[in-house]
Phi, psi and omega in degrees: 000123183270069187300335186295334181291340177293343179272342186286147181290148174259119180308131173080352183301308181293326181293317183293322181291319178302322184288323177297314178296325178294319179289324180293327178294327176299319184293339178296307178280341182100158182263000183296303177223081185296142175277170182301320179300323176291322178301326177295324176292327176290315182291332176297318184289316177298321179294330184289342179251008174303135183092357176250170180299345179276350194308295189302316178296324180288317182297317177295316176307315183295314181306300182303317183286329176296330180275002182086015183242024180291135175247192182294321178298320183288323184294319176304311179299317176294323179290323182292326181292315180297319179294321179299316179297313177292336176287323176294319177301307181311308186298321187287324178283332177288320177305321182292317182298318175307314176301312181304313185272344187071011178281152177301140177268157177248121181271334187292156174265128180298134178281151173230157179236140175285160182283346183087353184249145173283126181276146175303106186290334181300316186292318178300314177301318181296317174304314182289326174301315182293322180294320177294322172296326171296319180293327178297316185282332182079162186294328180284348182256004186285149172221182187284328173301314177293305180303323188291352179290347177281339184304305180298327181296309178299320179299320182289330185276324185313317181300335181267114178304329183286339180253003184294329183295313178294318179296329176290318175298306175307308181306311178292323178292311180300323182290320176294325182285318176306318181291352182245002178289147350284144185295337180290346180261003183291131176274333185220127179249130174286078193298308182300315181299310185290327174291327172304310180296313177308302185296316180298316183292323183294315178295331178292342179281351183284145180299131184089346184290334181271016183294146180280152175293151176300141179234144172221147180287140176226153179231145175156211185242127175263128178252100179293142178254321179171179186239131169259115183266128179239115187246133177244169176301326189236005181203163182215140180227138172248114182247114187269123176260136179206187180236126179254130180247109179300145181294334185272009172087008179295179180293142180288147184227148173283123187226167179231149167222122186246142174232145185213162181203157173296149179224127175280150185309316189292343182277115188218170171063217179301335180299339181301326186297331179299326182289332182261359184297344173307328181265061183293327181303324180278311183291322177292327173298318181296307187296327179266356181072049179233160176276163180238128178266124188253141181226098179075029184282133184294135179227129177275166178297347177261000175093025181253118172279126173277093197295137175216113180303333184291342184250020178227148174212154185293138178257204178276178176305140178209097183286132187295323180286329174290323174295320183291324184286316189264311187263333189287330179298332185261352187285139184252136179281159174275160174288163185243139182287154190303315184291342182265000180278097185211134181302332181289342179272354181295122178204090184256125177289132178216153177246124182245137185218157172064037183252158171265159180236134174214189172227168187293346177289326184240010182270005176089211183295132181289337180299337180287340180293140183310114180088349184084134184201139176242017179291145182256157175054041181250133173295127177237132177260125180266100182249104181048051174091344179259125183265112187253124179281142186258124178282076182291343176299337180269002178284120181290145171291350186271021178206170185283348186286134183227167174299321180296321177300323182288329183288342177252024187260160175243351175212139184225125174262124182200186179252127177277110187244172176226121186213130172052045171088007186216156170276140185231156172241120174264114183293140171244334177196159176218160173246134173228153176273116186236121177045052173063019175237148179280116182241132183264145171226124191246139175301326181257026183296335183266006185307306187266011182124158184201151173255359175303137183303309180295328178289312181300324179290320180296316182292324177296316179299317177292326181294315178301314179300317181293324176300317180297316180298314180299323184290328179294313183293325176297323178292318178299316183291329184286332179287000000 
């Protein structure tokens, strides 16, 4: 791993992000009557895509919008330009990660296939209209009446599985906006996040944008590396990163397998695994350190296994660190579809060894950390002269792994991410020396069950909470 490359500048990165930031600032005040400063942000976005196929349309959109005459087509062009710029940032950063890891790069773009059915155009038009009204008002101009306009659109979309992706995005976006109304009273606006949600949702309203990635059945062996637990107030997802070895002896690939479930508020910590346990073939394999034999498992062109327990069975022992040392260096990643090319989605499995450990309080100048950081009390790994910050905030409470364990480790298996201008390492597992022996500690060690006292207590509390909730739900249904 060439960690020193993480400190090198990426050509054009700052300019692309500056153009995105300029446009995002315009959305704060709104596109209805842009001020001169906002007009500069629009022209900056147009200038950033000059020389591309988007150039003429975006230039026209920027000009019309600056004059207060922007329509839905112009807003779509601006959202497309913003998405393309962030896609270029994603590609440049992924190329840098390929250099760092030395793995083969993938040039192809992930293919998508349509469902073959006509989607209700009126719903897409209604969603697009609501999103354009948001852009005209700006984040400082939102109120409950405007935000509430999404509710009937979402309700009409949810019954259609093909529109559920967009409906879920609109529902969550509207909920965030509603919690911040009125916009005029906001002290702090999540500028990049809301612009991301707005642009993505707007492009998903275009015909064909909601098409699914191409899928093919695959057979072979899945070697799990670790679990990334993503928790929301009402849902939880466990995403397993691993190396897939095809049965026909083809090249090994980096894949993901995700399982999710609705989550009631009282269920937290290790109790989350109970909600996901219907998918035991996957979770047990991670928790027990085993491979999974797949037979005809659907795999998308983006590297996501559409998990089906009926197509999986337990394999032999497969230590994650052995997989990382032997199989991971030769594994190739899949391409990413155009709408998913965003720097926040970068999550590349890497193994880091032979590092020193410090924190930003005693590590000297924070600018020496990969990408720069001014956070205090943060674990930092000194890898061959490059100080890589550990994102301890992403370590799930649903496992035994802690920031303290990372600080006392000698090897770390994690996901290399990029956030707010710097590369970060999200730990999935670490190796520590205990009584002269290497002992591994995994974030997903409790996925398939545990005898650990803390894990057992958390699961018992979750069991009690779920039992009470089921009893209450049963009473309500009987009424």
